[in-house]
ZAMARGU-4260 file (C-alpha; in steps of 0.2 Angstrom, whole numbers, plus 5000, padded with zeros to 4 digits):
<rodrens>
0) 5092/5116/4769 | 5083/5115/4787 | 5086/5097/4794 | 5074/5086/4807 | 5084/5079/4820
5) 5075/5062/4828 | 5083/5058/4846 | 5079/5041/4852 | 5083/5033/4867 | 5095/5017/4861
10) 5103/5013/4846 | 5090/4999/4840 | 5075/5010/4841 | 5084/5024/4833 | 5089/5013/4817
15) 5068/5007/4818 | 5065/5026/4818 | 5079/5029/4803 | 5071/5012/4794 | 5052/5021/4796
20) 5058/5038/4788 | 5071/5031/4774 | 5085/5037/4782 | 5096/5029/4771 | 5111/5043/4771
25) 5129/5039/4778 | 5128/5032/4795 | 5142/5041/4805 | 5149/5036/4824 | 5132/5041/4834
30) 5120/5046/4820 | 5113/5044/4804 | 5109/5058/4792 | 5101/5058/4775 | 5097/5075/4765
35) 5082/5078/4776 | 5084/5073/4792 | 5096/5067/4806 | 5093/5053/4818 | 5105/5050/4834
40) 5101/5041/4851 | 5105/5041/4868 | 5113/5025/4876 | 5100/5027/4892 | 5104/5041/4905
45) 5117/5053/4898 | 5117/5065/4912 | 5112/5060/4931 | 5112/5070/4947 | 5129/5076/4955
50) 5133/5070/4972 | 5134/5083/4985 | 5152/5085/4986 | 5151/5092/4969 | 5142/5107/4978
55) 5154/5108/4989 | 5168/5097/4997 | 5163/5098/5013 | 5149/5086/5010 | 5162/5072/5005
60) 5165/5068/5020 | 5150/5060/5031 | 5143/5071/5044 | 5130/5075/5055 | 5134/5093/5055
65) 5131/5093/5035 | 5113/5087/5036 | 5100/5088/5031 | 5108/5090/5012 | 5094/5102/5004
70) 5103/5111/4987 | 5095/5127/4983 | 5098/5124/4965 | 5102/5109/4957 | 5118/5101/4949
75) 5119/5089/4934 | 5134/5080/4925 | 5135/5069/4911 | 5141/5052/4915 | 5160/5049/4911
80) 5157/5033/4902 | 5146/5041/4890 | 5153/5059/4887 | 5158/5054/4868 | 5141/5051/4863
85) 5134/5066/4874 | 5145/5076/4864 | 5139/5070/4849 | 5120/5071/4854 | 5125/5089/4861
90) 5131/5095/4844 | 5116/5090/4835 | 5106/5097/4844 | 5113/5114/4843 | 5117/5112/4824
95) 5113/5127/4814 | 5104/5116/4801 | 5091/5109/4814 | 5076/5117/4815 | 5064/5105/4824
100) 5068/5092/4837 | 5060/5076/4836 | 5058/5070/4854 | 5056/5050/4851 | 5063/5042/4870
105) 5053/5029/4877 | 5034/5036/4880 | 5034/5037/4898 | 5040/5046/4914 | 5059/5039/4912
110) 5060/5042/4894 | 5056/5061/4896 | 5067/5065/4910 | 5080/5056/4900 | 5078/5068/4885
115) 5074/5084/4896 | 5091/5080/4906 | 5099/5080/4888 | 5092/5096/4881 | 5096/5106/4900
120) 5114/5100/4897 | 5117/5102/4880 | 5107/5121/4883 | 5094/5119/4868 | 5086/5137/4864
125) 5076/5141/4850 | 5072/5125/4842 | 5053/5117/4838 | 5054/5102/4850 | 5040/5089/4847
130) 5035/5073/4856 | 5033/5058/4847 | 5022/5045/4858 | 5019/5028/4853 | 5013/5012/4858
135) 5025/5001/4847 | 5038/5001/4837 | 5030/4996/4820 | 5033/5006/4806 | 5015/5013/4803
140) 5014/5018/4823 | 5031/5027/4822 | 5026/5036/4806 | 5008/5039/4815 | 5018/5045/4832
145) 5029/5057/4821 | 5012/5065/4812 | 5003/5067/4829 | 5017/5073/4836 | 5013/5087/4851
150) 5024/5102/4854 | 5036/5097/4869 | 5027/5109/4882 | 5013/5099/4883 | 5023/5086/4893
155) 5030/5099/4905 | 5021/5093/4918 | 5027/5075/4915 | 5043/5081/4916 | 5041/5089/4932
160) 5034/5074/4940 | 5049/5065/4934 | 5062/5079/4940 | 5053/5078/4956 | 5055/5056/4958
165) 5073/5059/4957 | 5075/5073/4969 | 5065/5065/4980 | 5074/5049/4978 | 5091/5060/4980
170) 5086/5069/4994 | 5078/5052/5006 | 5093/5043/5001 | 5107/5053/5003 | 5101/5061/5019
175) 5092/5047/5027 | 5106/5034/5024 | 5120/5045/5029 | 5110/5049/5044 | 5105/5031/5049
180) 5126/5025/5045 | 5133/5037/5055 | 5123/5035/5070 | 5119/5017/5069 | 5131/5010/5057
185) 5143/5005/5069 | 5130/4995/5078 | 5125/4984/5063 | 5145/4982/5060 | 5150/4979/5078
190) 5134/4963/5079 | 5140/4958/5061 | 5159/4956/5067 | 5163/4966/5052 | 5180/4977/5049
195) 5172/4987/5036 | 5158/5001/5041 | 5140/4996/5038 | 5132/5007/5027 | 5112/5008/5030
200) 5104/5011/5014 | 5088/5018/5013 | 5076/5025/5001 | 5059/5029/4997 | 5054/5013/4989
205) 5067/5001/4994 | 5062/5002/5012 | 5045/5000/5009 | 5048/4984/5000 | 5062/4978/5013
210) 5047/4981/5027 | 5033/4972/5017 | 5044/4955/5016 | 5051/4956/5032 | 5037/4959/5042
215) 5029/4944/5032 | 5042/4933/5037 | 5040/4936/5056 | 5020/4935/5051 | 5025/4917/5046
220) 5038/4913/5060 | 5024/4918/5074 | 5010/4911/5065 | 5002/4896/5077 | 4993/4883/5067
225) 4979/4879/5073 | 4969/4862/5070 | 4951/4860/5064 | 4940/4845/5062 | 4925/4844/5050
230) 4913/4830/5048 | 4910/4825/5031 | 4894/4813/5027 | 4895/4803/5011 | 4877/4799/5005
235) 4872/4786/4992 | 4858/4787/4980 | 4857/4775/4968 | 4876/4770/4967 | 4882/4786/4967
240) 4893/4792/4980 | 4889/4811/4986 | 4900/4819/5000 | 4892/4833/5009 | 4901/4844/5022
245) 4894/4848/5037 | 4890/4864/5043 | 4883/4873/5059 | 4870/4884/5051 | 4855/4893/5058
250) 4846/4876/5067 | 4860/4867/5072 | 4863/4862/5090 | 4879/4867/5087 | 4873/4885/5081
255) 4886/4899/5088 | 4893/4886/5101 | 4910/4892/5108 | 4917/4873/5101 | 4917/4878/5083
260) 4931/4884/5073 | 4922/4890/5059 | 4903/4885/5055 | 4911/4871/5044 | 4922/4864/5060
265) 4926/4861/5077 | 4942/4865/5087 | 4943/4848/5094 | 4941/4832/5088 | 4932/4826/5103
270) 4917/4836/5098 | 4919/4832/5078 | 4916/4814/5087 | 4902/4819/5098 | 4893/4823/5083
275) 4895/4808/5074 | 4890/4799/5090 | 4875/4806/5093 | 4870/4807/5074 | 4873/4787/5074
280) 4863/4787/5091 | 4847/4796/5084 | 4846/4786/5070 | 4848/4770/5077 | 4832/4775/5090
285) 4843/4783/5104 | 4836/4799/5112 | 4852/4804/5119 | 4851/4822/5116 | 4864/4825/5132
290) 4879/4820/5121 | 4889/4835/5117 | 4908/4840/5116 | 4916/4829/5126 | 4903/4817/5133
295) 4905/4803/5122 | 4906/4785/5130 | 4923/4775/5123 | 4912/4762/5114 | 4906/4778/5106
300) 4921/4786/5101 | 4925/4770/5092 | 4913/4769/5082 | 4916/4787/5076 | 4932/4782/5074
305) 4927/4769/5062 | 4918/4783/5054 | 4904/4771/5050 | 4886/4773/5051 | 4874/4758/5048
310) 4868/4760/5030 | 4849/4760/5037 | 4852/4778/5040 | 4845/4790/5031 | 4846/4809/5026
315) 4833/4819/5014 | 4837/4831/5003 | 4831/4850/5008 | 4837/4858/4993 | 4843/4857/4974
320) 4849/4872/4966 | 4855/4870/4948 | 4864/4885/4937 | 4877/4888/4923 | 4892/4897/4931
325) 4902/4909/4917 | 4919/4913/4918 | 4926/4926/4908 | 4941/4928/4902 | 4954/4940/4909
330) 4958/4955/4907 | 4975/4959/4896 | 4993/4959/4904 | 5000/4975/4912 | 5020/4974/4915
335) 5014/4969/4935 | 5005/4955/4929 | 5014/4947/4916 | 5030/4947/4928 | 5019/4938/4942
340) 5014/4926/4928 | 5031/4924/4922 | 5039/4921/4939 | 5026/4907/4941 | 5029/4898/4923
345) 5046/4900/4919 | 5054/4903/4937 | 5062/4919/4928 | 5064/4937/4939 | 5054/4952/4935
350) 5067/4961/4929 | 5074/4948/4916 | 5053/4947/4911 | 5055/4966/4908 | 5072/4963/4898
355) 5063/4948/4888 | 5047/4960/4884 | 5058/4976/4882 | 5067/4964/4866 | 5049/4959/4860
360) 5044/4977/4860 | 5059/4982/4851 | 5059/4966/4838 | 5041/4975/4834 | 5031/4959/4842
365) 5023/4967/4857 | 5018/4985/4860 | 5024/4995/4875 | 5029/4987/4891 | 5030/4999/4904
370) 5012/5001/4907 | 4999/4998/4921 | 4985/4996/4911 | 4974/4981/4906 | 4963/4988/4894
375) 4963/4995/4876 | 4958/5011/4871 | 4946/5015/4861 | 4956/5019/4846 | 4965/5005/4846
380) 4948/4993/4846 | 4944/5003/4827 | 4962/4995/4823 | 4963/4979/4833 | 4959/4968/4817
385) 4976/4970/4811 | 4984/4963/4826 | 4974/4949/4824 | 4977/4948/4804 | 4995/4947/4807
390) 4993/4933/4820 | 4988/4921/4806 | 5006/4918/4802 | 5011/4913/4820 | 5009/4896/4818
395) 5004/4890/4836 | 4989/4899/4835 | 4988/4902/4816 | 4971/4893/4815 | 4962/4903/4828
400) 4968/4920/4822 | 4961/4916/4806 | 4944/4909/4813 | 4944/4924/4823 | 4946/4935/4808
405) 4934/4926/4797 | 4920/4928/4811 | 4924/4945/4814 | 4926/4943/4833 | 4934/4959/4837
410) 4920/4969/4830 | 4908/4972/4845 | 4926/4972/4856 | 4922/4991/4861 | 4908/4988/4870
415) 4917/4977/4882 | 4926/4978/4897 | 4943/4975/4889 | 4941/4993/4881 | 4941/5007/4893
420) 4949/5025/4889 | 4946/5030/4908 | 4958/5016/4913 | 4972/5021/4905 | 4985/5033/4909
425) 5001/5034/4897 | 4997/5018/4887 | 4985/5003/4884 | 4989/4983/4889 | 5003/4975/4882
430) 4998/4966/4867 | 5004/4958/4851 | 5006/4970/4836 | 5005/4956/4822 | 5021/4960/4816
435) 5040/4955/4817 | 5038/4935/4815 | 5053/4935/4806 | 5062/4940/4824 | 5055/4926/4833
440) 5067/4909/4827 | 5080/4922/4834 | 5076/4925/4850 | 5077/4911/4866 | 5066/4899/4872
445) 5060/4908/4884 | 5058/4926/4875 | 5046/4914/4862 | 5035/4907/4879 | 5033/4924/4884
450) 5027/4931/4867 | 5016/4914/4865 | 5008/4918/4882 | 5005/4936/4879 | 4997/4932/4862
455) 4985/4918/4870 | 4980/4930/4881 | 4976/4943/4869 | 4967/4931/4858 | 4957/4924/4874
460) 4948/4940/4875 | 4938/4937/4858 | 4931/4921/4865 | 4917/4917/4873 | 4915/4913/4893
465) 4918/4896/4899 | 4902/4888/4905 | 4901/4879/4920 | 4886/4866/4926 | 4885/4867/4943
470) 4873/4857/4955 | 4871/4861/4975 | 4864/4849/4986 | 4858/4852/5003 | 4855/4838/5015
475) 4848/4837/5031 | 4853/4823/5045 | 4843/4823/5062 | 4842/4842/5059 | 4861/4844/5055
480) 4863/4850/5036 | 4877/4844/5025 | 4882/4854/5010 | 4888/4846/4993 | 4893/4857/4976
485) 4899/4850/4961 | 4902/4858/4943 | 4907/4851/4926 | 4915/4860/4912 | 4901/4862/4897
490) 4910/4874/4884 | 4928/4876/4885 | 4925/4896/4878 | 4941/4904/4879 | 4949/4890/4890
495) 4953/4880/4873 | 4966/4894/4868 | 4971/4900/4886 | 4984/4885/4888 | 5001/4886/4882
500) 5009/4873/4870 | 5023/4870/4883 | 5010/4869/4898 | 5008/4850/4907 | 4991/4854/4911
505) 4977/4862/4902 | 4968/4877/4911 | 4954/4868/4914 | 4961/4855/4922 | 4971/4867/4934
510) 4954/4879/4937 | 4947/4862/4944 | 4959/4859/4955 | 4961/4876/4960 | 4940/4876/4967
515) 4941/4858/4973 | 4938/4864/4991 | 4922/4874/4985 | 4917/4863/4970 | 4920/4844/4965
520) 4923/4842/4948 | 4912/4828/4941 | 4911/4819/4926 | 4895/4822/4915 | 4888/4805/4922
525) 4887/4808/4939 | 4880/4826/4934 | 4868/4820/4925 | 4864/4809/4941 | 4864/4822/4951
530) 4853/4833/4942 | 4840/4820/4943 | 4839/4822/4962 | 4823/4832/4968 | 4819/4840/4984
535) 4813/4828/4997 | 4822/4813/4990 | 4829/4800/5004 | 4847/4796/5002 | 4855/4782/5012
540) 4869/4790/5023 | 4886/4776/5019 | 4898/4786/5031 | 4902/4801/5042 | 4920/4805/5040
545) 4933/4816/5051 | 4943/4826/5041 | 4957/4835/5049 | 4966/4852/5042 | 4975/4866/5049
550) 4975/4883/5046 | 4991/4890/5037 | 5001/4904/5038 | 5004/4917/5024 | 5014/4913/5011
555) 5030/4921/5008 | 5032/4930/4993 | 5042/4926/4976 | 5047/4939/4964 | 5031/4941/4954
560) 5019/4942/4970 | 5030/4953/4977 | 5031/4964/4961 | 5009/4963/4961 | 5011/4967/4981
565) 5020/4984/4976 | 5007/4988/4962 | 4993/4983/4974 | 5002/4992/4990 | 4987/5006/4993
570) 4976/4989/4997 | 4987/4986/5012 | 4982/5004/5019 | 4970/5001/5035 | 4963/5020/5035
575) 4948/5018/5022 | 4948/5039/5018 | 4966/5036/5015 | 4965/5020/5005 | 4953/5029/4993
580) 4961/5042/4991 | 4975/5035/4984 | 4967/5022/4975 | 4977/5016/4960 | 4993/5020/4966
585) 5007/5008/4972 | 5025/5009/4976 | 5036/5012/4964 | 5031/5012/4945 | 5029/4997/4934
590) 5046/5004/4925 | 5054/5004/4942 | 5049/4989/4954 | 5062/4978/4945 | 5074/4986/4947
595) 5072/4991/4965 | 5067/4971/4968 | 5085/4967/4960 | 5094/4983/4970 | 5088/4973/4987
600) 5095/4958/4982 | 5112/4965/4976 | 5114/4975/4992 | 5110/4958/5001 | 5095/4964/5012
605) 5083/4949/5003 | 5089/4932/4996 | 5080/4926/4979 | 5080/4907/4977 | 5082/4906/4958
610) 5074/4891/4957 | 5056/4895/4963 | 5059/4914/4963 | 5053/4915/4983 | 5059/4930/4992
615) 5065/4931/5011 | 5077/4943/5022 | 5094/4942/5027 | 5099/4945/5044 | 5106/4960/5038
620) 5091/4964/5030 | 5081/4963/5047 | 5093/4971/5055 | 5092/4986/5045 | 5073/4984/5045
625) 5074/4986/5065 | 5086/5003/5063 | 5074/5010/5054 | 5057/5003/5063 | 5066/5011/5079
630) 5070/5027/5069 | 5060/5033/5055 | 5046/5020/5057 | 5037/5031/5044 | 5049/5024/5029
635) 5042/5008/5032 | 5025/5012/5030 | 5016/5009/5013 | 5003/5022/5014 | 5017/5035/5014
640) 5026/5029/4999 | 5010/5025/4991 | 5005/5044/4995 | 5022/5052/4988 | 5017/5041/4972
645) 4999/5049/4969 | 5008/5066/4974 | 5018/5064/4958 | 5005/5059/4948 | 4995/5074/4954
650) 5008/5085/4945 | 5010/5075/4930 | 4992/5080/4928 | 4996/5098/4932 | 4982/5097/4948
655) 4997/5103/4960 | 5013/5113/4956 | 5030/5108/4959 | 5034/5120/4968 | 5020/5113/4981
660) 5028/5096/4981 | 5044/5102/4983 | 5040/5110/4997 | 5033/5096/5007 | 5046/5085/5003
665) 5059/5096/5010 | 5050/5098/5025 | 5049/5079/5027 | 5066/5077/5026 | 5071/5090/5036
670) 5060/5082/5050 | 5066/5064/5049 | 5082/5070/5049 | 5082/5079/5064 | 5073/5064/5071
675) 5087/5052/5068 | 5099/5064/5073 | 5091/5066/5090 | 5087/5048/5092 | 5097/5036/5104
680) 5092/5018/5101 | 5110/5011/5101 | 5106/5002/5118 | 5091/4994/5113 | 5095/4987/5096
685) 5105/4971/5100 | 5089/4964/5107 | 5081/4964/5090 | 5096/4959/5081 | 5096/4944/5093
690) 5080/4938/5090 | 5082/4940/5071 | 5097/4931/5073 | 5091/4915/5079 | 5083/4913/5063
695) 5099/4911/5054 | 5107/4894/5056 | 5122/4899/5047 | 5131/4910/5058 | 5145/4915/5047
700) 5132/4926/5038 | 5136/4937/5053 | 5155/4936/5045 | 5153/4937/5027 | 5136/4950/5025
705) 5141/4966/5020 | 5133/4982/5013 | 5138/4992/4997 | 5140/5010/4993 | 5127/5024/4992
710) 5106/5021/4992 | 5091/5027/4984 | 5073/5021/4990 | 5062/5017/5006 | 5046/5008/5018
715) 5043/4994/5033 | 5035/4992/5051 | 5032/4978/5063 | 5038/4976/5081 | 5040/4993/5091
720) 5057/4997/5099 | 5056/5000/5118 | 5066/4999/5133 | 5072/4978/5135 | 5065/4977/5151
725) 5049/4980/5142 | 5050/4971/5125 | 5045/4954/5122
</rodrens>
């Protein structure tokens, strides 16, 4: 009797398929079998690409003479640690009584690659092969995926792009790492006073990320804080205190003058003092219009410094603007957004977040995690009441889920911005399935909190927006204008449900703090008094103050913001046409970004503060950056890496062929490898190493920092490599 074989990516997933299919037969080492079906599994990757020495032993010794290494026929091998399971899977794939193979590895490029390598190595022929594509591990979704399984050939383009991604990482890693190590590894080792050979590990994505971190760190170091001085007027209508910010708008005597930092501040304090003195003198009958910039008497400066104005001074309301402002719930989570929020809230790394959400997925609690989409599909939107209904059993939000069910809040969701088929490639956003509640108690506290975060984000999209009442005032004093803006939360809307149970502050409170510089949060009593004001009302001027500030350097990346920066790397591209071409392409994928960041930390190119999740380069990382910057600068460019990523997407879509992409890849590798071989920058590297080293107080890092093994990943940019005499 012919049987169907179901092959999953890992044992836990295989068991879910077996349960859904009611495969209750004998459980053998490596598979489960019943009368009609066999369920087996990989354990992640079973097959990998062979090292160069497998092609020819001459490649085992690193030598410039053997580069570039560009195999014509690619070789693969079974991973030693999983040979037993590969043997089991291979035997099942080729069993005579198996006529149909259902591919149930993860529904994405990496899952496709895992199976294709196994099938290739096992020599599968003459079997029907169908692809199961699912978005969650729930029983109904598994059965739907099996029912609607398509012929495996329909995913050939996706498989092509998966093979190409691996080849690209392999070729760049092998060739560039060997070339740079042979040419410049000794320079790094000598500077670090290391007796071991330094391996310069570079690659398609990894080096680009290193470049982003190093450039940001150097921006921070080179940043010069600029002080600025704002003038704040305090106005008092009937006992109410209103602060207004002076701005040099058109009509101001300071409009367009060089003493301004921006329209709302001065470069020097003396000019702010001059403005205050001038306003004070005009209000008290003096017509000394020549007072500008530093032309303030000592007495005038003293008065300005006291920031006091006689209460006979007046201002006139020129404009009162009253309006309601709505704030919609945010879009749903994709993996990058979730990793960013978890980094901020729980101080866990993107890699840890992925592990947590993968566990939630395997426990049937959430949908597929490795997704870039932040919206739902039309098909899912039609069935979304099932997800909400299941959440009525989730205690922290059961009441709201029940309310949403009774009110039918989901019925019009398909017409909102939260549903868009065009913004979905492989999978829709991460949402709760409404199932698997029994598994929650067995999870860690962090996992439970991540789940709650996903649930709240999901339920919020069925809520009305938050509504704020805003009042903006423009007050004139002697032709100079002061601007005030206030807001109060009138309707909580989604904010009522958006705050996690473990949060110290509500989202509304955080929102008020975030917008402090623009809109002052006020109570309803003050708002009512403000709303009573009208044009041409006269206000008393109680004080004119100087508020000092200074420009801030860019913030360092943390693990979460780094993931977002990788996802949105296309925005870093200066060329508008190119930026438009690769819109939506970042560097790396949702499935690989966390691992890339983890590797950079493990090889000691980057340092990750586990408490704050802040990322900084190490001295070794900066030195590797300088070597690459002076030899293969292209690897440091986000636009190069993003354009490669876009090309892989084109292959997956069938827009370009595998061969077209491969031809361009080999040309790039050949050209840049020769570029390294022909370069000779050793005499100039020390100046760059010295410039970086002064920022590392612990000189022992020179002795302790060592590189590790082989490589795979790429990119960065910064200071230009020149002769010592021409450099900074």
